[in-house]
C-alpha positions as CSV (number, residue, x, y, z in Angstrom):
1,M,9.5,70.6,210.0
2,K,11.8,72.9,211.9
3,N,15.5,72.1,212.2
4,K,18.9,73.8,211.8
5,K,19.5,75.3,208.4
6,H,21.6,73.2,206.1
7,Y,21.7,76.1,203.6
8,R,21.8,79.8,204.1
9,V,20.6,82.5,201.7
10,F,22.9,85.0,200.1
11,D,21.8,88.5,201.1
12,R,21.1,89.6,197.5
13,F,18.5,88.5,195.0
14,I,17.8,89.0,191.3
15,L,14.5,90.6,190.2
16,R,13.2,89.8,186.7
17,T,10.2,91.7,185.5
18,P,8.5,92.8,182.1
19,F,8.9,96.1,180.4
20,L,5.1,96.8,180.3
21,S,2.6,96.6,183.1
22,L,-0.4,94.2,183.4
23,G,-2.8,97.1,182.7
24,E,-1.1,98.0,179.5
25,I,-1.6,94.6,177.9
26,D,-5.1,93.9,179.2
27,N,-8.0,93.6,176.8
28,L,-6.0,94.2,173.6
29,N,-7.8,95.2,170.4
30,D,-6.9,96.8,167.1
31,K,-6.8,100.3,168.5
32,K,-4.9,99.4,171.7
33,I,-2.3,97.4,169.7
34,K,-1.8,100.4,167.3
35,D,-1.5,102.8,170.2
36,L,1.2,100.7,171.8
37,C,3.1,100.1,168.6
38,R,3.2,103.8,168.0
39,R,5.2,104.2,171.2
40,E,8.9,104.4,170.3
41,D,10.0,102.2,173.2
42,V,7.5,99.4,172.2
43,S,8.4,99.9,168.5
44,E,12.1,99.5,169.3
45,A,11.4,96.3,171.4
46,L,9.4,94.8,168.5
47,Y,12.2,95.7,166.0
48,I,14.8,94.0,168.1
49,A,12.6,90.9,168.5
50,S,11.5,90.6,164.8
51,P,12.7,93.2,162.2
52,D,10.5,91.6,159.6
53,L,7.3,91.8,161.7
54,H,8.2,95.4,162.6
55,Q,8.5,96.3,158.9
56,V,5.0,94.8,158.2
57,M,3.6,96.6,161.2
58,L,4.7,100.0,160.0
59,K,2.3,99.8,157.0
60,Y,-0.7,99.7,159.3
61,I,-0.2,101.4,162.7
62,N,-0.4,105.0,161.5
63,D,-3.7,104.6,159.7
64,D,-6.7,104.3,162.1
65,A,-9.0,103.7,159.1
66,L,-6.9,100.6,158.1
67,D,-7.7,97.5,160.2
68,L,-4.8,95.3,161.1
69,P,-5.0,92.0,159.2
70,K,-6.0,89.1,161.5
71,N,-2.7,87.3,161.3
72,L,-0.7,90.5,162.0
73,M,-3.0,91.4,164.9
74,L,-2.5,87.9,166.5
75,S,1.3,88.1,166.0
76,L,1.5,91.6,167.5
77,S,-0.8,90.6,170.3
78,K,1.5,87.7,171.3
79,Y,4.6,89.9,171.3
80,I,2.9,92.6,173.4
81,I,1.5,90.2,175.9
82,R,5.0,88.7,176.2
83,M,6.2,92.2,176.9
84,G,3.9,92.7,179.8
85,A,3.5,89.3,181.5
86,R,6.6,87.1,180.9
87,C,9.6,87.9,183.1
88,T,12.3,85.9,181.4
89,P,14.8,88.4,179.9
90,F,14.4,88.7,176.1
91,G,15.6,91.8,174.3
92,T,13.9,94.8,175.9
93,F,10.7,92.9,176.5
94,S,11.8,92.3,180.1
95,G,14.9,92.9,182.2
96,C,16.6,92.3,185.6
97,A,18.0,94.1,188.5
98,I,19.8,93.2,191.7
99,G,18.2,93.7,195.1
100,D,19.0,93.3,198.8
101,I,17.6,90.9,201.5
102,K,17.7,92.7,204.8
103,E,15.9,93.5,208.0
104,S,13.7,96.2,206.5
105,E,10.3,96.4,204.7
106,T,9.6,94.5,201.6
107,I,9.2,96.9,198.7
108,I,10.0,96.9,195.0
109,Q,9.2,100.2,193.4
110,L,10.2,100.7,189.8
111,G,11.5,104.0,188.4
112,N,10.6,105.6,185.1
113,S,11.1,103.1,182.2
114,S,12.9,105.8,180.2
115,R,15.7,105.3,182.7
116,H,16.0,101.5,182.2
117,K,19.6,100.8,181.1
118,K,19.9,99.2,177.6
119,V,23.0,97.3,176.6
120,T,23.5,96.5,172.9
121,R,26.0,94.0,171.6
122,I,26.6,92.6,168.1
123,D,25.1,89.1,167.8
124,M,27.7,86.3,168.2
125,N,26.5,84.6,165.0
126,Y,27.3,87.7,163.0
127,L,30.7,88.1,164.8
128,C,31.7,84.5,164.2
129,S,30.8,84.7,160.6
130,M,32.7,88.0,160.2
131,V,35.8,86.5,161.8
132,N,35.7,83.5,159.5
133,D,35.8,85.9,156.6
134,I,38.7,87.9,158.1
135,E,40.7,84.7,158.8
136,A,40.3,83.5,155.2
137,Q,42.1,86.6,153.9
138,K,45.7,85.7,153.5
139,E,46.9,89.3,153.9
140,L,45.1,89.7,157.2
141,R,46.4,86.4,158.5
142,K,49.9,87.8,158.7
143,N,48.8,90.1,161.5
144,L,47.1,87.5,163.7
145,L,48.5,85.3,166.4
146,Y,48.0,81.6,166.1
147,Y,47.6,78.9,168.8
148,P,47.2,75.1,168.8
149,N,43.5,74.0,168.5
150,N,42.7,73.2,172.2
151,S,40.8,70.0,171.3
152,I,44.0,68.3,170.1
153,Y,45.1,65.1,171.8
154,K,47.7,62.4,170.8
155,V,46.9,58.9,169.7
156,G,50.1,57.0,169.0
157,N,51.7,58.6,166.0
158,E,48.6,60.6,165.2
159,L,46.9,63.8,166.5
160,R,43.2,64.0,166.8
161,Y,41.2,67.2,167.1
162,V,37.8,68.7,166.4
163,E,37.2,71.0,163.5
164,Y,33.9,72.7,162.6
165,K,32.3,73.7,159.3
166,Y,29.2,75.8,158.7
167,I,26.5,73.8,156.9
168,N,23.2,75.5,156.3
169,F,24.2,78.2,158.7
170,K,24.8,75.7,161.5
171,R,28.1,74.8,163.1
172,N,28.9,71.1,162.5
173,H,31.8,69.4,164.3
174,F,34.0,66.6,162.9
175,T,36.8,64.6,164.6
176,V,39.9,64.6,162.4
177,S,43.1,62.5,162.6
178,V,46.4,63.7,161.1
179,N,49.9,62.2,161.2
180,N,52.2,63.7,163.7
181,S,55.6,64.9,162.6
182,V,58.7,66.5,164.0
183,Y,57.7,69.8,162.2
184,L,54.1,69.7,163.4
185,N,55.1,68.9,166.9
186,K,57.6,71.8,166.9
187,I,55.0,74.2,165.7
188,L,52.4,73.2,168.2
189,K,54.8,73.4,171.1
190,S,56.2,76.8,170.1
191,A,52.7,78.3,169.4
192,E,51.3,77.6,172.9
193,T,51.8,81.3,173.8
194,G,50.8,82.5,170.3
195,L,52.9,83.2,167.2
196,K,52.5,85.2,164.1
197,M,52.7,83.6,160.6
198,D,56.2,84.8,159.9
199,Q,57.4,83.4,163.2
200,L,55.7,80.1,162.5
201,I,57.2,80.0,159.0
202,N,60.7,80.7,160.3
203,L,60.4,77.7,162.7
204,I,60.5,75.2,159.9
205,I,62.6,76.9,157.2
206,G,65.7,74.9,156.6
207,K,67.7,72.8,154.2
208,D,64.7,70.7,153.2
209,I,62.0,73.4,153.4
210,N,62.1,76.7,151.6
211,I,60.0,79.8,152.5
212,E,57.3,79.1,150.0
213,D,56.8,75.5,151.2
214,A,56.8,76.6,154.8
215,E,54.2,79.3,154.1
216,N,52.0,76.8,152.3
217,F,52.3,74.3,155.2
218,I,51.4,76.9,157.8
219,N,48.4,78.0,155.7
220,E,47.3,74.4,155.5
221,L,47.5,74.1,159.3
222,I,45.3,77.2,159.6
223,D,42.8,76.1,156.9
224,S,42.4,72.7,158.6
225,Q,42.0,74.4,162.1
226,I,45.0,72.7,163.6
227,L,46.1,76.2,164.3
228,V,43.5,78.8,165.3
229,S,43.8,82.5,165.6
230,N,43.5,84.9,168.6
231,L,40.1,85.9,167.1
232,M,38.6,82.6,168.3
233,P,35.5,83.4,170.4
234,N,36.0,84.0,174.1
235,L,33.0,83.3,176.4
236,T,34.3,84.8,179.6
237,G,35.8,88.2,180.3
238,T,36.0,90.9,177.6
239,D,33.1,91.5,175.3
240,Y,33.8,89.5,172.1
241,F,33.4,92.5,169.8
242,E,35.7,94.6,171.8
243,K,38.2,91.7,171.9
244,I,38.1,91.6,168.1
245,R,38.8,95.3,167.9
246,R,41.7,95.0,170.3
247,D,43.3,92.0,168.7
248,L,43.1,93.3,165.1
249,N,44.6,96.6,166.3
250,S,44.5,98.6,163.0
251,T,45.7,95.7,160.9
252,D,43.5,96.9,158.0
253,I,42.4,100.5,157.5
254,A,39.0,99.8,156.0
255,L,38.3,97.1,158.6
256,D,39.4,99.4,161.4
257,L,37.1,102.2,160.2
258,F,34.2,99.7,160.0
259,L,34.8,98.5,163.6
260,T,35.2,102.0,164.9
261,D,31.9,103.1,163.2
262,V,30.0,100.1,164.7
263,S,31.4,100.8,168.2
264,S,30.4,104.4,168.0
265,K,26.8,103.5,166.9
266,L,26.5,100.9,169.7
267,K,27.5,103.5,172.3
268,K,25.0,106.0,170.9
269,L,22.2,103.4,171.0
270,D,22.9,102.7,174.7
271,E,23.5,106.3,175.7
272,D,20.0,107.4,174.5
273,I,17.3,107.2,177.0
274,Y,13.9,105.9,176.0
275,P,11.8,106.5,173.9
276,G,13.9,104.2,171.7
277,N,15.1,105.2,168.3
278,V,14.5,102.6,165.6
279,A,16.2,104.8,163.0
280,K,19.6,104.4,164.8
281,H,19.1,100.6,164.8
282,L,18.4,100.8,161.1
283,E,21.7,102.8,160.6
284,L,23.6,100.1,162.5
285,S,21.9,97.3,160.6
286,E,22.7,99.0,157.3
287,I,26.5,99.1,157.9
288,L,26.5,95.6,159.4
289,L,24.7,94.2,156.3
290,E,26.9,96.1,154.0
291,K,29.9,94.3,155.5
292,K,28.4,90.9,156.0
293,G,25.0,89.2,155.8
294,K,21.8,89.2,154.0
295,S,19.2,89.3,156.7
296,S,18.4,91.9,159.4
297,R,17.8,89.0,161.8
298,F,20.5,88.0,164.3
299,L,22.5,91.3,164.0
300,I,22.3,92.5,167.5
301,Q,21.7,91.3,171.0
302,K,20.1,93.6,173.5
303,D,19.5,93.3,177.3
304,L,17.8,95.5,179.8
305,K,18.7,96.5,183.4
306,I,15.5,97.6,185.2
307,N,15.6,101.0,186.8
308,Y,14.2,101.0,190.3
309,I,13.7,103.4,193.2
310,K,13.5,100.7,195.9
311,N,14.3,97.0,195.6
312,S,14.5,95.1,198.9
313,L,13.0,92.1,200.5
314,N,12.6,91.4,204.2
315,S,14.8,88.4,205.3
316,E,11.6,86.7,206.7
317,I,10.6,85.9,203.1
318,S,13.8,83.9,202.6
319,D,12.9,81.8,205.7
320,L,9.6,81.0,204.0
321,I,11.4,80.0,200.8
322,Y,13.7,77.7,202.9
323,D,10.7,76.0,204.4
324,G,9.4,75.3,200.9
325,I,12.8,73.9,199.8
326,R,12.7,71.5,202.8
327,V,9.4,70.1,201.5
328,L,10.6,69.8,197.9
329,N,13.8,68.1,199.3
330,R,11.6,65.3,200.7
331,M,9.6,65.1,197.5
332,T,12.4,64.9,195.1
333,T,14.3,61.7,194.7
334,F,17.8,61.2,193.3
335,E,17.8,60.4,189.6
336,E,21.0,58.9,188.2
337,N,22.4,60.3,185.0
338,K,22.3,57.3,182.7
339,N,25.2,58.5,180.5
340,L,27.4,59.0,183.5
341,T,26.5,55.8,185.1
342,D,27.0,53.7,181.9
343,F,30.3,55.4,181.3
344,K,31.5,54.7,184.9
345,K,30.5,51.1,184.6
346,S,32.2,50.6,181.2
347,F,35.3,52.5,182.4
348,Y,35.7,50.3,185.4
349,E,35.2,47.1,183.4
350,R,37.9,48.1,181.0
351,Y,40.4,50.0,183.1
352,E,39.5,49.2,186.7
353,T,41.3,51.9,188.9
354,A,43.8,52.9,186.2
355,E,44.0,56.6,185.4
356,I,43.4,57.3,181.7
357,P,43.7,60.5,179.6
358,L,40.2,61.9,179.4
359,A,40.3,62.5,175.6
360,I,41.3,58.8,175.1
361,A,38.6,57.5,177.4
362,L,36.0,59.5,175.5
363,D,37.3,58.6,172.1
364,P,34.6,56.4,170.5
365,E,37.2,54.3,168.6
366,L,40.0,53.9,171.2
367,G,38.1,54.4,174.4
368,I,34.5,54.1,175.6
369,G,32.9,57.2,174.0
370,Y,30.1,59.2,175.6
371,G,26.6,59.1,174.3
372,H,24.4,62.2,173.9
373,I,21.5,62.6,176.4
374,K,18.2,62.4,174.5
375,N,16.0,65.4,174.5
376,G,13.3,64.9,177.1
377,N,11.1,67.8,176.0
378,I,8.8,65.5,174.0
379,I,5.0,65.9,174.3
380,S,3.5,62.5,175.0
381,G,0.2,61.3,173.6
382,L,-2.6,62.9,175.5
383,I,-5.5,61.0,177.2
384,D,-8.7,61.6,175.3
385,D,-11.4,61.5,177.9
386,I,-13.0,64.5,179.5
387,P,-11.1,66.7,181.8
388,V,-10.0,64.3,184.5
389,S,-9.3,60.6,184.8
390,I,-8.8,58.6,188.1
391,P,-6.3,55.8,188.2
392,S,-7.8,52.4,188.1
393,F,-6.1,51.2,191.3
394,I,-6.7,52.5,194.8
395,V,-4.1,53.4,197.4
396,N,-5.1,52.9,201.1
397,S,-5.5,56.5,202.4
398,S,-4.4,55.5,205.8
399,Y,-1.1,54.1,204.5
400,L,1.9,56.4,205.1
401,S,4.1,55.5,202.1
402,K,7.8,56.0,201.7
403,N,7.2,56.6,198.0
404,I,6.2,60.2,197.0
405,D,4.3,59.0,193.9
406,D,2.0,56.9,196.1
407,I,1.3,59.9,198.4
408,I,0.6,62.2,195.4
409,I,-1.8,59.6,193.8
410,R,-3.7,59.1,197.1
411,K,-4.1,62.9,197.7
412,Y,-5.1,63.4,194.0
413,Q,-7.9,60.9,194.5
414,E,-9.0,62.8,197.6
415,V,-9.1,66.1,195.6
416,L,-11.3,64.6,192.9
417,Q,-13.6,62.7,195.3
418,K,-14.2,65.8,197.5
419,G,-14.4,68.3,194.7
420,F,-11.4,70.3,195.9
421,H,-9.3,72.5,193.6
422,V,-6.1,72.3,195.5
423,L,-3.9,69.3,196.4
424,E,-2.5,70.5,199.7
425,F,0.4,68.9,201.5
426,E,0.7,68.9,205.3
427,D,3.7,68.1,207.4
428,G,2.2,64.7,208.4
429,D,2.0,63.6,204.7
430,L,5.8,63.7,204.4
431,T,6.8,62.1,207.7
432,N,8.2,58.9,206.2
433,L,10.1,60.6,203.4
434,P,13.8,61.2,204.0
435,E,15.3,64.7,204.1
436,N,18.7,64.4,202.5
437,W,20.9,67.5,202.3
438,N,24.2,65.7,201.3
439,N,23.5,65.3,197.6
440,L,22.7,68.9,196.7
441,P,25.0,71.4,195.0
442,D,27.2,73.7,197.0
443,T,25.2,76.7,195.8
444,F,21.9,76.8,194.0
445,S,19.2,79.1,192.7
446,V,15.5,79.1,193.7
447,M,13.1,80.4,191.1
448,T,10.0,82.0,192.6
449,N,7.0,84.3,191.8
450,I,5.7,86.4,194.6
451,L,2.0,86.2,193.6
452,S,0.6,88.4,196.3
453,S,2.5,90.6,198.7
454,E,1.2,91.1,202.2
455,K,2.5,93.2,205.1
456,D,2.4,89.9,207.1
457,L,4.9,88.1,204.8
458,S,3.7,84.7,206.1
459,S,0.4,85.3,204.3
460,S,2.0,86.2,201.0
461,L,1.3,83.7,198.2
462,I,4.5,82.3,196.6
463,H,5.0,80.1,193.6
464,L,8.2,78.1,194.2
465,E,8.9,76.7,190.7
466,F,12.2,74.9,191.5
467,A,15.4,75.0,193.4
468,G,18.6,73.7,191.9
469,G,21.3,74.1,189.2
470,S,25.0,73.2,189.4
471,S,25.8,76.7,190.7
472,A,23.8,79.7,191.9
473,S,25.6,81.6,189.2
474,R,24.0,79.5,186.4
475,L,20.8,81.6,185.9
476,I,22.5,85.0,186.3
477,G,25.9,84.6,184.8
478,R,25.2,86.1,181.4
479,F,23.9,89.3,183.0
480,S,27.1,90.1,184.8
481,Y,28.1,92.8,182.2
482,L,24.8,94.6,182.8
483,D,25.5,95.8,186.3
484,S,28.7,95.8,188.5
485,G,26.4,94.8,191.4
486,I,25.4,91.6,189.6
487,D,29.1,90.9,188.7
488,D,30.1,91.4,192.3
489,F,27.4,89.0,193.4
490,I,28.6,86.3,191.0
491,S,32.1,86.8,192.3
492,E,30.8,86.3,195.8
493,I,29.1,83.0,194.7
494,Y,32.4,81.9,193.1
495,H,34.3,82.6,196.3
496,K,31.8,80.7,198.4
497,E,32.1,77.7,196.1
498,E,35.9,77.8,196.4
499,E,35.6,78.0,200.2
500,L,33.5,74.9,200.2
501,N,35.9,73.0,197.8
502,Q,39.4,73.7,199.2
503,D,40.5,70.1,198.3
504,K,39.9,70.6,194.6
505,I,40.2,73.2,191.8
506,L,36.9,74.6,190.4
507,A,37.4,75.1,186.7
508,E,34.9,76.9,184.4
509,I,34.0,75.1,181.2
510,V,34.5,77.4,178.3
511,H,33.0,76.1,175.0
512,L,31.0,77.5,172.1
513,P,28.8,74.7,170.7
514,E,26.9,77.0,168.3
515,S,27.6,80.6,167.3
516,R,24.3,82.1,168.5
517,T,24.5,80.3,171.9
518,G,27.4,82.7,172.6
519,N,24.7,85.3,173.3
520,I,23.6,83.5,176.4
521,T,26.8,81.7,177.3
522,H,29.1,84.7,177.4
523,R,29.7,85.9,181.0
524,Y,31.9,88.8,182.2
525,S,32.9,87.1,185.5
526,T,35.8,84.6,185.5
527,R,36.9,81.9,187.8
528,E,40.6,81.4,188.7
529,Y,40.8,78.4,186.4
530,E,39.2,77.5,183.1
531,I,38.9,74.5,180.8
532,P,38.8,76.0,177.3
533,Y,37.5,73.7,174.5
534,L,37.0,75.1,171.0
535,A,36.9,78.5,172.5
536,K,39.4,81.1,173.8
537,S,40.3,81.7,177.4
538,E,41.7,85.1,178.4
539,L,43.3,83.7,181.5
540,P,47.1,83.3,181.7
541,L,48.3,80.0,180.3
542,E,49.0,78.6,183.8
543,N,45.4,79.1,184.7
544,Q,44.1,77.2,181.7
545,I,43.6,73.5,182.0
546,G,43.8,71.8,178.6
547,I,41.9,68.8,177.6
548,S,45.1,66.9,177.1
549,D,46.1,67.6,180.7
550,L,42.9,66.0,182.1
551,Y,43.0,62.4,183.4
552,I,40.0,60.3,184.6
553,S,39.8,57.3,186.9
554,V,37.2,55.5,189.1
555,H,37.6,55.1,192.9
556,D,34.9,54.0,195.4
557,N,32.3,54.1,192.6
558,E,33.1,57.8,191.9
559,L,34.6,59.4,188.8
560,L,37.7,61.4,189.6
561,L,39.0,64.1,187.2
562,R,42.6,65.2,187.7
563,S,45.0,67.8,186.2
564,K,48.3,66.1,185.6
565,R,50.2,69.4,185.5
566,L,48.6,70.8,188.7
567,N,48.3,67.4,190.4
568,K,44.9,68.3,191.8
569,R,41.4,67.0,191.5
570,I,39.3,69.1,189.1
571,K,35.6,69.9,189.5
572,P,34.3,71.4,186.2
573,I,31.5,74.0,186.4
574,L,29.3,75.6,183.8
575,S,28.1,79.0,185.0
576,N,25.5,79.6,182.4
577,A,22.1,78.3,181.5
578,H,23.0,76.6,178.3
579,N,21.0,73.4,177.7
580,Y,24.2,71.5,177.0
581,S,22.7,68.0,176.7
582,F,21.3,68.6,173.2
583,N,23.6,67.4,170.5
584,A,26.7,68.2,172.5
585,L,30.3,67.0,171.7
586,P,31.3,64.1,174.0
587,I,33.9,66.0,176.0
588,Y,31.7,69.0,176.6
589,N,28.7,66.8,177.5
590,F,30.9,64.7,179.9
591,L,32.4,67.7,181.7
592,C,28.9,69.3,182.2
593,D,27.5,66.0,183.4
594,L,30.4,65.4,185.8
595,Q,29.7,68.7,187.6
596,N,26.5,67.1,188.8
597,Q,27.9,63.7,189.8
598,N,26.0,62.2,192.8
599,T,24.0,65.4,192.9
600,R,20.3,66.1,192.6
601,R,20.2,68.8,189.9
602,S,16.8,70.2,190.8
603,L,14.2,70.1,193.6
604,S,10.7,70.4,192.2
605,F,7.3,68.9,192.3
606,K,6.7,66.3,189.6
607,W,3.4,64.6,188.8
608,P,3.7,60.7,188.7
609,D,3.8,59.4,185.1
610,I,0.3,57.8,185.6
611,L,-1.2,61.2,186.3
612,A,1.0,63.6,184.2
613,E,-1.1,63.2,181.1
614,N,-4.4,63.8,182.7
615,R,-6.5,66.6,181.2
616,Y,-6.9,68.3,184.6
617,L,-4.3,68.7,187.2
618,P,-5.1,70.7,190.4
619,R,-2.9,73.2,192.1
620,V,-0.3,71.7,194.4
621,S,0.6,73.7,197.6
622,Y,2.1,73.6,201.1
623,K,0.9,76.3,203.4
624,N,1.3,79.6,201.4
625,M,3.7,77.9,198.9
626,I,2.5,76.7,195.5
627,F,4.7,74.1,193.8
628,S,2.6,73.4,190.7
629,L,-0.1,75.5,189.1
630,A,-3.5,74.0,188.1
631,E,-3.5,72.9,184.5
632,W,-6.1,72.1,181.9
633,T,-5.5,70.4,178.5
634,L,-8.0,71.2,175.7
635,L,-8.3,69.0,172.7
636,K,-9.6,69.9,169.2
637,Q,-12.4,67.4,169.5
638,D,-13.6,69.1,172.7
639,V,-14.0,72.5,171.0
640,F,-15.7,71.2,167.8
641,D,-15.9,74.5,166.1
642,V,-12.5,76.2,166.4
643,E,-13.9,79.3,164.6
644,N,-16.6,80.1,167.0
645,V,-15.2,82.2,169.9
646,Q,-18.6,82.5,171.8
647,K,-19.1,78.8,171.9
648,F,-15.5,78.4,173.1
649,Q,-16.0,80.9,175.9
650,K,-19.2,79.0,177.0
651,Y,-17.2,75.7,176.9
652,L,-14.6,77.2,179.2
653,N,-17.2,78.5,181.7
654,E,-18.7,75.0,181.9
655,F,-15.5,73.6,183.2
656,N,-14.8,76.4,185.7
657,I,-11.6,77.5,184.0
658,P,-10.7,80.9,185.5
659,G,-10.9,84.2,183.6
660,K,-7.1,84.6,183.2
661,V,-4.8,81.7,182.3
662,L,-1.4,81.1,180.9
663,L,-1.2,79.4,177.5
664,S,1.7,77.1,177.1
665,T,3.4,77.7,173.7
666,G,6.2,75.2,174.1
667,G,8.9,74.6,176.7
668,D,8.6,77.1,179.5
669,N,7.0,79.8,177.3
670,L,3.7,80.9,178.8
671,L,1.4,83.6,177.3
672,L,-1.1,85.4,179.5
673,M,-4.7,85.1,178.2
674,N,-7.8,86.9,179.3
675,L,-10.7,84.6,178.4
676,E,-13.1,87.5,178.3
677,N,-11.1,89.0,175.5
678,I,-12.0,87.8,172.0
679,L,-8.5,88.3,170.6
680,D,-7.0,86.1,173.4
681,C,-9.5,83.4,172.8
682,E,-8.7,83.5,169.1
683,I,-5.0,82.9,170.0
684,I,-6.0,79.8,172.0
685,L,-8.2,78.5,169.2
686,E,-5.4,79.1,166.7
687,T,-3.1,77.0,168.9
688,I,-5.7,74.2,169.1
689,K,-6.3,74.4,165.4
690,S,-2.6,74.1,164.5
691,S,-1.4,71.7,167.3
692,G,-4.5,69.7,168.1
693,F,-4.5,70.8,171.7
694,A,-3.7,73.6,174.1
695,K,-2.4,73.6,177.6
696,L,-3.7,76.2,180.0
697,K,-2.3,77.0,183.5
698,E,-3.8,79.2,186.2
699,F,-2.6,82.8,186.5
700,L,-2.5,83.8,190.1
701,F,-0.9,87.3,190.3
702,D,-3.2,89.4,192.4
703,D,-3.6,92.9,190.8
704,N,-4.4,94.4,194.2
705,K,-1.4,93.0,196.0
706,T,1.4,93.0,193.5
707,L,5.0,93.1,194.8
708,V,6.4,95.1,191.9
709,N,4.8,98.4,191.2
710,R,5.4,101.8,189.6
711,G,2.7,104.2,190.9
712,E,-0.6,102.6,189.9
713,D,1.1,100.3,187.4
714,K,1.3,96.6,188.4
715,F,3.9,94.1,187.2
716,T,4.5,90.4,187.3
717,N,7.8,89.2,188.8
718,E,10.3,86.4,189.1
719,I,12.6,86.5,192.1
720,I,15.7,84.4,192.0
721,F,17.0,83.6,195.5
722,S,20.5,82.0,195.9
723,F,21.5,79.6,198.7
724,Y,24.9,78.2,199.8
725,K,25.7,75.2,201.9
726,N,26.0,75.7,205.6
727,F,29.1,73.6,206.0
728,K,28.7,73.1,209.8
729,A,25.1,72.0,209.7
730,N,25.8,69.5,206.9
731,S,28.8,68.2,208.8
732,D,27.0,67.8,212.1
733,V,23.8,66.2,210.8
734,R,23.5,63.3,208.4
735,K,20.0,62.4,207.3
C-alpha cells in the first residue's frame, strides 16, 4: 500500500503518562495501599481528586493494626490504579510532555518525579460563582466596564439574546426578547469598546430622564444581562483568575487582599517540589471557602508537566503510523452529520441561495432552528448467549467486497471457525476499498500506545486507537499554559492551518457552555480571529467576529459562512476537546458542526452493528498495528455467585481471559485489573453486581519492553502524533 504521502507528520509529539509506575500499583492489598497513601505525593494527588475520600482515608492509613474498610479499600484501589495505568491527564494522576521526532534513537527516559512541574489554578466553577457575587454588588459595579451581550441580534423592533441562570448549580440558558429603543440602541452602540456605569448613565440623562432613572435603567440592563461586565470569562489567552485580578485593579481593599492572598498561595503550591504538601492545599481551601462556597470539591484545578531526561522518537515510527492511517482511511466511511444535512436541506427549501443572518436562520421561531445531536454513548442491550455468537448469514469468503462491514464479518467468521485470537487484515483484503484523502481535516491528531518498544522499530507493537479531530490542536490545546514548548507547537499548527486556508479566515469559537467546562476549554494560545459567544475575547475588537456579523448561505450543496464586515468566508474552529454536541446552544452547536462539514471527523476501526454486541470480540490488527483490543463481556448470570472470588477466577480461566485486563468503567475510562489479585477481582465483581455486566479488554503493555522508563520503573504511555495535509500530494492525486 505504498504511495506518495498525502499527509506529513509534525516533528513534535505529545507524551502522556501516569505518575506511578506499573510496579507500584501491581498486587495491591491493605498494606501496599496504606504505604502508598502515606507518601505525600500520592496523598496530595488523592486530595486533589477527592477531598472527601482523602479525609476518610486519613483515619486509617497511619494505624497498621486497623484494617481498611472494604468499600474504602476498593475506592482507594481504583484511584491508585488510575494513577499508575491510565495516561489521560487528570490532576496529578498523570501528565504530559512534548517530545521530538528526529533521526536519532527512540528513547523516553523520565526524570525524578519530584521534579514534575505542577500548575495549580482556581476552578472555573468557583471563579464564575465568585464573579456573579461581585457583579451583584452595586458599589463594585461602578468600577467595572460593561459591554453588549455578544449573543444579541435584531429581530424587527426587538432584540433577542441569551441569558443564563444557575439552577441547582447548573448553568441554564434562556432566549429573551426585549423591545428595542433609541436609548437602548445608543447604549449598546456606545458600549462596544467598554464603558463604566457613570459613562453609561451620562449617555441617557436628559430632559426626560434624570440621574436616578438613568441609573435604575442601566442596573436593569446589567441585571438582565443585556450588558455584561469585563469580568465575563475568557477562554483564550490570560488565565481567568489573573484576568479578574487585573480587571478589578484594587477596586475594593478587602477583595484585593483576598485575591492577592490566593495568588500568593497558588505560587507557593507550584514552587514547592514533591513531596506534595496537603497542608498548603488546606490553607488555600480554607480562605476560598471563607469567601465563597460550602464544599471543598471544585475549588482547584491542577495539571502536571512530566519531567524527563530524554524524550525523542525516531522518525521511522511516524512512517509506521502513517501506514496504519492509510489502512484506517480505507476502512472508515464518510458519515453525514444529520443535523447539518437537515439544516442545509431546510435552508435551501426556504431561502434557496439567499444569504441570511446566521442568528435569524438558527432562530427556532423566525428561521429553521438547529436540533441538538443526541448522545450516542448509550449502552445497548447485550446478547445473552455464551461468549461468542456467529451471524446467521454466511458471506462468500472468496468475494472481495466493496463494503468494509462485509469484509469484517467474513474475517470474523474465519477467526471463530479456525480458533484464532486475532482478526488480521492484509493488504489484499482492502484492495476494493477506496482510499480517499480529500475529505480529511487539514491537520489531525493520532492517538497511539507504543505497547512494546524494539530496537527494530518495525517490530514494535503499536495500538492505533484513532486518527482525527477538527484540528491537531484539539487534544493538546488546554495544556498550552503548562509548557512554552507546547504553546509554540500549537502556534505552529495554527500557522499551518492558515497556510492551507488562504482563501478564508479561520476563527476560534470562544464559548463557555458550563462553568466547570472552562477547566478543559481554556487555552493559552490564540488565533488571529475569534468568534466570542457568551464568553470574553481578549483580542482587539477588529479581530472579533460577532454573531450578528455572520451570514449563512448554500451554494453547490455547501454551507457558506461569511463575515459581512470583513467580506470573507469564515471557517470556525474549536481547538479544545469539549464534547460540544451534548445539550449545546444552537449557535454553538452549529458552528462546531460546521467546522467538520464534508469531513470525516475520525478514522478508526468500528465493529459492524451485527457484531458489536457480541460477548467476545477478537483483537483486530494490521502487521504490527492494533486497531481494536480483544474484548469480553461478562454478565451477572454467568458468574452466579458474585461474592465468591475463587469461583470467579476459575470461570475466567475456563474462557482463556488473560491475567491482566482493562475494566471499562464508562466512556473511555479503563481500569487495569490483575486477575490473580483478589482485590482486583472484587472490583470486577462489584461492577457486575451493580451494573449487571462488566466489559474487559486485553492489556498488552510488555513489562520487558516498555517505551517509557525511569531506571527499573516501567510506565504505560499515550503518544499523540500530529499530521498536516501535504498540499501538493492532495492536489496531484485524486482517489
